[in-house]
TIKE-650607 format. One record per residue (C-alpha): residue number from 0; x, y, z. Coordinates in Angstrom, 1 decimal, padded with zeros to 4 digits, always signed. Example, Ala and Ser with C-alpha at 12.3 -4.5 7.8 and 13.67 -1.06 7.14 Angstrom:
<pts>
+-----+--------+--------+--------+
!   n !     xx !     yy !     zz !
+-----+--------+--------+--------+
!   0 ! +012.3 ! -004.5 ! +007.8 !
!   1 ! +013.7 ! -001.1 ! +007.1 !
+-----+--------+--------+--------+
</pts>
This chain:
<pts>
+-----+--------+--------+--------+
!   n !     xx !     yy !     zz !
+-----+--------+--------+--------+
!   0 ! +017.8 ! -012.7 ! -008.4 !
!   1 ! +015.8 ! -014.9 ! -010.3 !
!   2 ! +016.8 ! -016.2 ! -013.8 !
!   3 ! +013.2 ! -015.6 ! -015.4 !
!   4 ! +014.0 ! -013.5 ! -018.9 !
!   5 ! +011.1 ! -011.0 ! -017.9 !
!   6 ! +013.1 ! -010.0 ! -014.7 !
!   7 ! +016.0 ! -008.5 ! -016.8 !
!   8 ! +015.0 ! -005.2 ! -016.8 !
!   9 ! +014.0 ! -004.6 ! -013.3 !
!  10 ! +016.6 ! -002.3 ! -011.4 !
!  11 ! +016.8 ! -004.1 ! -008.0 !
!  12 ! +019.1 ! -001.5 ! -006.6 !
!  13 ! +016.2 ! +001.0 ! -006.4 !
!  14 ! +014.1 ! -001.4 ! -004.4 !
!  15 ! +013.3 ! -000.4 ! -000.8 !
!  16 ! +015.8 ! -001.0 ! +001.9 !
!  17 ! +015.5 ! -000.1 ! +005.9 !
!  18 ! +017.6 ! +002.4 ! +007.5 !
!  19 ! +019.7 ! -000.3 ! +009.1 !
!  20 ! +019.3 ! -003.5 ! +006.7 !
!  21 ! +021.4 ! -005.4 ! +008.8 !
!  22 ! +019.2 ! -005.2 ! +012.0 !
!  23 ! +015.4 ! -005.6 ! +010.5 !
!  24 ! +013.0 ! -005.8 ! +007.7 !
!  25 ! +011.8 ! -002.8 ! +006.0 !
!  26 ! +008.9 ! -001.3 ! +008.2 !
!  27 ! +005.7 ! -000.4 ! +006.2 !
!  28 ! +003.3 ! +001.6 ! +008.3 !
!  29 ! +000.0 ! +000.4 ! +006.9 !
!  30 ! -002.3 ! +003.2 ! +005.7 !
!  31 ! -000.1 ! +005.1 ! +007.9 !
!  32 ! +000.2 ! +004.4 ! +011.5 !
!  33 ! -003.3 ! +003.7 ! +011.4 !
!  34 ! -003.4 ! +002.0 ! +014.9 !
!  35 ! -002.7 ! +005.6 ! +016.3 !
!  36 ! -004.4 ! +008.0 ! +013.6 !
!  37 ! -007.2 ! +007.6 ! +011.4 !
!  38 ! -006.1 ! +005.5 ! +008.4 !
!  39 ! -004.8 ! +006.9 ! +005.0 !
!  40 ! -004.8 ! +010.7 ! +006.1 !
!  41 ! -001.9 ! +013.4 ! +006.2 !
!  42 ! -001.9 ! +012.9 ! +010.1 !
!  43 ! -001.0 ! +009.0 ! +009.9 !
!  44 ! +001.6 ! +009.7 ! +007.3 !
!  45 ! +003.2 ! +012.1 ! +009.4 !
!  46 ! +003.1 ! +010.3 ! +012.6 !
!  47 ! +004.6 ! +007.1 ! +010.8 !
!  48 ! +007.4 ! +009.1 ! +009.7 !
!  49 ! +007.9 ! +010.7 ! +013.3 !
!  50 ! +008.1 ! +007.2 ! +014.6 !
!  51 ! +010.6 ! +006.1 ! +012.2 !
!  52 ! +008.9 ! +004.1 ! +009.8 !
!  53 ! +010.6 ! +003.0 ! +006.6 !
!  54 ! +007.8 ! +003.9 ! +004.5 !
!  55 ! +004.1 ! +004.5 ! +004.5 !
!  56 ! +001.5 ! +002.4 ! +002.4 !
!  57 ! -001.6 ! +004.2 ! +001.1 !
!  58 ! -004.4 ! +003.5 ! -000.9 !
!  59 ! -005.5 ! +005.4 ! -004.3 !
!  60 ! -008.6 ! +005.1 ! -006.3 !
!  61 ! -010.0 ! +007.7 ! -009.3 !
!  62 ! -012.6 ! +010.0 ! -008.6 !
!  63 ! -015.4 ! +010.8 ! -011.4 !
!  64 ! -013.0 ! +013.6 ! -012.8 !
!  65 ! -009.8 ! +011.7 ! -012.5 !
!  66 ! -008.5 ! +012.9 ! -009.2 !
!  67 ! -006.2 ! +010.2 ! -007.4 !
!  68 ! -008.1 ! +010.2 ! -003.8 !
!  69 ! -006.4 ! +008.6 ! -001.0 !
!  70 ! -009.0 ! +006.1 ! +000.5 !
!  71 ! -009.0 ! +002.5 ! +001.1 !
!  72 ! -012.9 ! +001.7 ! +000.3 !
!  73 ! -014.8 ! +002.1 ! -003.0 !
!  74 ! -017.7 ! +003.0 ! -001.2 !
!  75 ! -018.4 ! +006.1 ! +001.3 !
!  76 ! -021.7 ! +006.4 ! +003.0 !
!  77 ! -023.9 ! +009.4 ! +003.4 !
!  78 ! -026.7 ! +010.3 ! +005.5 !
!  79 ! -027.4 ! +013.1 ! +003.2 !
!  80 ! -025.3 ! +015.9 ! +004.7 !
!  81 ! -022.1 ! +014.0 ! +005.8 !
!  82 ! -019.7 ! +011.1 ! +004.5 !
!  83 ! -019.1 ! +008.2 ! +006.5 !
!  84 ! -015.8 ! +005.9 ! +006.2 !
!  85 ! -018.0 ! +002.8 ! +007.0 !
!  86 ! -021.7 ! +002.1 ! +006.9 !
!  87 ! -021.5 ! +000.8 ! +010.6 !
!  88 ! -020.5 ! +004.0 ! +011.7 !
!  89 ! -023.7 ! +006.1 ! +011.5 !
!  90 ! -026.5 ! +003.2 ! +011.8 !
!  91 ! -029.0 ! +001.8 ! +009.0 !
!  92 ! -029.7 ! +005.3 ! +007.8 !
!  93 ! -026.8 ! +005.7 ! +005.4 !
!  94 ! -027.1 ! +005.1 ! +001.8 !
!  95 ! -023.7 ! +004.2 ! -000.2 !
!  96 ! -022.2 ! +006.3 ! -002.7 !
!  97 ! -019.5 ! +005.2 ! -005.0 !
!  98 ! -016.1 ! +007.4 ! -004.8 !
!  99 ! -016.0 ! +006.9 ! -008.5 !
! 100 ! -019.2 ! +008.6 ! -008.8 !
! 101 ! -018.2 ! +011.8 ! -006.9 !
! 102 ! -015.8 ! +014.6 ! -008.2 !
! 103 ! -013.2 ! +016.0 ! -006.4 !
! 104 ! -015.2 ! +019.4 ! -005.6 !
! 105 ! -017.6 ! +017.4 ! -003.6 !
! 106 ! -014.8 ! +015.6 ! -001.5 !
! 107 ! -012.5 ! +018.7 ! -001.1 !
! 108 ! -014.4 ! +020.5 ! +001.3 !
! 109 ! -016.3 ! +017.5 ! +002.9 !
! 110 ! -015.5 ! +016.2 ! +006.4 !
! 111 ! -015.9 ! +012.2 ! +006.5 !
! 112 ! -016.7 ! +010.6 ! +009.8 !
! 113 ! -014.2 ! +007.9 ! +010.7 !
! 114 ! -014.7 ! +004.9 ! +012.9 !
! 115 ! -013.8 ! +006.9 ! +015.9 !
! 116 ! -016.5 ! +009.6 ! +015.0 !
! 117 ! -013.7 ! +012.3 ! +014.3 !
! 118 ! -014.2 ! +014.3 ! +011.1 !
! 119 ! -011.3 ! +014.1 ! +008.8 !
! 120 ! -010.6 ! +015.6 ! +005.4 !
! 121 ! -009.7 ! +013.3 ! +002.4 !
! 122 ! -006.6 ! +014.0 ! +000.8 !
! 123 ! -005.5 ! +013.6 ! -003.0 !
! 124 ! -002.3 ! +011.8 ! -003.8 !
! 125 ! -000.5 ! +014.9 ! -004.9 !
! 126 ! -001.0 ! +016.4 ! -001.5 !
! 127 ! +000.7 ! +013.3 ! +000.4 !
! 128 ! +003.6 ! +013.5 ! -002.0 !
! 129 ! +004.1 ! +017.1 ! -000.9 !
! 130 ! +003.4 ! +016.7 ! +002.8 !
! 131 ! +005.9 ! +013.8 ! +003.7 !
! 132 ! +009.4 ! +014.0 ! +004.0 !
! 133 ! +011.7 ! +012.9 ! +000.8 !
! 134 ! +013.4 ! +010.1 ! +002.4 !
! 135 ! +010.3 ! +008.3 ! +003.3 !
! 136 ! +009.2 ! +005.7 ! +000.9 !
! 137 ! +005.8 ! +005.3 ! -000.6 !
! 138 ! +003.9 ! +002.1 ! -001.3 !
! 139 ! +000.7 ! +003.2 ! -003.3 !
! 140 ! -001.7 ! +000.4 ! -003.6 !
! 141 ! -003.8 ! +001.0 ! -006.6 !
! 142 ! -007.5 ! -000.2 ! -005.9 !
! 143 ! -008.8 ! -001.9 ! -008.8 !
! 144 ! -010.3 ! -005.2 ! -009.2 !
! 145 ! -014.2 ! -004.7 ! -009.8 !
! 146 ! -013.5 ! -000.7 ! -010.1 !
! 147 ! -010.7 ! -001.2 ! -012.4 !
! 148 ! -010.2 ! +002.2 ! -014.5 !
! 149 ! -007.3 ! +001.8 ! -017.2 !
! 150 ! -006.5 ! +005.5 ! -016.3 !
! 151 ! -005.3 ! +005.0 ! -012.9 !
! 152 ! -002.0 ! +003.5 ! -013.8 !
! 153 ! -001.2 ! +006.6 ! -015.9 !
! 154 ! -002.4 ! +009.3 ! -013.4 !
! 155 ! -000.4 ! +007.3 ! -010.4 !
! 156 ! +002.7 ! +007.2 ! -012.9 !
! 157 ! +002.3 ! +011.1 ! -013.6 !
! 158 ! +001.8 ! +011.8 ! -009.8 !
! 159 ! +004.9 ! +009.7 ! -009.2 !
! 160 ! +007.3 ! +011.7 ! -011.5 !
! 161 ! +007.0 ! +014.8 ! -009.1 !
! 162 ! +009.0 ! +012.4 ! -006.5 !
! 163 ! +012.4 ! +011.7 ! -007.0 !
! 164 ! +012.1 ! +008.0 ! -006.5 !
! 165 ! +011.1 ! +006.1 ! -003.3 !
! 166 ! +007.7 ! +005.3 ! -004.8 !
! 167 ! +006.4 ! +001.8 ! -005.6 !
! 168 ! +002.9 ! +000.5 ! -006.8 !
! 169 ! +001.4 ! -002.3 ! -005.5 !
! 170 ! -002.2 ! -004.1 ! -006.0 !
! 171 ! -004.1 ! -007.2 ! -005.6 !
! 172 ! -005.1 ! -006.6 ! -009.3 !
! 173 ! -002.1 ! -007.9 ! -011.3 !
! 174 ! -003.4 ! -006.1 ! -014.4 !
! 175 ! -003.2 ! -002.9 ! -013.2 !
! 176 ! +000.3 ! -003.4 ! -012.0 !
! 177 ! +001.1 ! -004.8 ! -015.7 !
! 178 ! -000.3 ! -001.6 ! -016.9 !
! 179 ! +002.2 ! +000.6 ! -014.7 !
! 180 ! +004.9 ! -001.3 ! -016.0 !
! 181 ! +004.2 ! -000.6 ! -019.6 !
! 182 ! +003.9 ! +002.9 ! -018.8 !
! 183 ! +006.5 ! +003.6 ! -016.1 !
! 184 ! +008.9 ! +000.5 ! -016.3 !
! 185 ! +011.3 ! +002.4 ! -013.7 !
! 186 ! +008.8 ! +002.1 ! -010.9 !
! 187 ! +009.3 ! -000.8 ! -008.7 !
! 188 ! +006.1 ! -003.1 ! -008.3 !
! 189 ! +005.0 ! -005.5 ! -005.5 !
! 190 ! +001.9 ! -008.1 ! -006.2 !
! 191 ! -000.3 ! -008.6 ! -003.2 !
! 192 ! -001.5 ! -012.0 ! -002.7 !
! 193 ! -004.3 ! -013.2 ! -000.3 !
! 194 ! -003.3 ! -017.0 ! -000.9 !
! 195 ! -000.1 ! -019.3 ! -000.9 !
! 196 ! +000.6 ! -019.6 ! -004.8 !
! 197 ! +001.6 ! -022.5 ! -006.2 !
! 198 ! +004.2 ! -020.7 ! -008.6 !
! 199 ! +004.8 ! -017.3 ! -007.1 !
! 200 ! +007.9 ! -016.9 ! -009.4 !
! 201 ! +005.9 ! -017.6 ! -012.6 !
! 202 ! +002.8 ! -015.4 ! -011.2 !
! 203 ! +005.4 ! -012.2 ! -010.6 !
! 204 ! +007.2 ! -012.8 ! -014.0 !
! 205 ! +004.1 ! -012.1 ! -016.1 !
! 206 ! +003.5 ! -008.7 ! -014.6 !
! 207 ! +006.8 ! -008.5 ! -014.2 !
! 208 ! +007.5 ! -007.9 ! -010.6 !
! 209 ! +009.8 ! -009.4 ! -008.1 !
! 210 ! +008.4 ! -008.3 ! -004.9 !
! 211 ! +005.3 ! -009.9 ! -003.2 !
! 212 ! +003.3 ! -009.2 ! +000.0 !
! 213 ! +001.4 ! -012.4 ! +001.2 !
! 214 ! -000.8 ! -012.3 ! +004.6 !
! 215 ! +000.8 ! -014.6 ! +007.4 !
! 216 ! -001.6 ! -017.3 ! +007.3 !
! 217 ! -000.6 ! -018.3 ! +003.9 !
! 218 ! +003.2 ! -018.6 ! +004.6 !
! 219 ! +005.8 ! -020.7 ! +006.3 !
! 220 ! +009.2 ! -020.1 ! +007.1 !
! 221 ! +010.3 ! -022.3 ! +004.2 !
! 222 ! +008.1 ! -020.9 ! +001.6 !
! 223 ! +010.0 ! -017.6 ! +002.7 !
! 224 ! +013.4 ! -019.0 ! +002.4 !
! 225 ! +012.4 ! -020.7 ! -001.0 !
! 226 ! +011.0 ! -017.7 ! -002.5 !
! 227 ! +013.9 ! -015.5 ! -001.4 !
! 228 ! +016.5 ! -017.8 ! -002.5 !
! 229 ! +014.5 ! -017.7 ! -006.2 !
! 230 ! +015.2 ! -014.0 ! -006.4 !
! 231 ! +011.7 ! -013.0 ! -004.6 !
! 232 ! +011.6 ! -009.9 ! -002.1 !
! 233 ! +008.8 ! -011.3 ! +000.2 !
! 234 ! +006.8 ! -009.0 ! +002.7 !
! 235 ! +004.5 ! -010.2 ! +005.2 !
! 236 ! +001.3 ! -008.2 ! +006.5 !
! 237 ! -002.3 ! -008.9 ! +008.0 !
! 238 ! -003.5 ! -008.6 ! +011.6 !
! 239 ! -002.5 ! -012.3 ! +012.2 !
! 240 ! +001.1 ! -011.2 ! +012.0 !
! 241 ! +000.9 ! -010.0 ! +015.5 !
! 242 ! +000.6 ! -013.3 ! +016.7 !
! 243 ! +004.2 ! -014.5 ! +016.2 !
! 244 ! +006.1 ! -011.3 ! +015.2 !
! 245 ! +009.1 ! -012.1 ! +016.9 !
! 246 ! +009.4 ! -015.4 ! +015.1 !
! 247 ! +008.6 ! -014.0 ! +011.6 !
! 248 ! +011.6 ! -011.4 ! +012.5 !
! 249 ! +013.8 ! -014.3 ! +012.5 !
! 250 ! +012.7 ! -015.0 ! +008.7 !
! 251 ! +014.3 ! -013.5 ! +005.7 !
! 252 ! +011.6 ! -011.2 ! +005.1 !
! 253 ! +012.3 ! -008.1 ! +002.9 !
! 254 ! +009.4 ! -006.2 ! +004.8 !
! 255 ! +006.6 ! -006.1 ! +007.2 !
! 256 ! +003.3 ! -004.2 ! +007.0 !
! 257 ! +002.0 ! -002.9 ! +010.4 !
! 258 ! -001.0 ! -000.6 ! +011.5 !
! 259 ! +001.6 ! +000.4 ! +014.4 !
! 260 ! +005.4 ! +000.5 ! +013.0 !
! 261 ! +006.5 ! +000.6 ! +016.5 !
! 262 ! +006.0 ! -003.0 ! +017.2 !
! 263 ! +008.9 ! -003.8 ! +014.6 !
! 264 ! +011.0 ! -000.7 ! +015.0 !
! 265 ! +011.4 ! -001.3 ! +018.9 !
! 266 ! +012.6 ! -005.0 ! +018.6 !
! 267 ! +016.1 ! -004.1 ! +017.4 !
! 268 ! +016.1 ! -007.7 ! +015.6 !
+-----+--------+--------+--------+
</pts>
């Protein structure tokens, strides 16, 4: 473990480990088994569990009335009668609508049109907690940045108490991770980066967190070994990971984020 004093309170025994830690890294199903089912839906999470993933990653953000909605993008698109996940799914006649400007009652009965044209219902975080098996870990990415809502950390922490462990918070916005640390220091934190940091240990210590997820283009084997030796749990994501997954599986990585968890589960590495 790293020696930075801000890490002293972190209980590493609570951090996720794969079912067979000696065989492979922890396998996260990114937005559920999103290569097989619509992302961030109950079906995607249930499929990931059935395939044997160790955990599922999902995204939450708050509606106008404070409900933690499971959806990635801060914008949905409407043609006046239906909601669409992406603008290009319905052509140029769609107008944007912010998730933060919609109430849960407006979304509860609405079908969102996904990229494959299928209608799917959006879920709230509490529904995911109730639906997925207790053994499955949940990595809840808190969507913030330009849509930062200081209430999100508290809402997430309150929901997480309904589950006996096996839940962590992640975000690109390290400020909201610090919010979670202040409210619920027992919840493990994972900082996401789209960059190769000069001082990863220093970045994490200010949160504080000892887990980081970095996209494949910003990592080398030496980086992973150096940071792992410093006490950082390094996970890797990004679509580029598929280009050399077999090689990455030989590195001392803590976890992998994959749209199709079978790609790592089937290796037997």
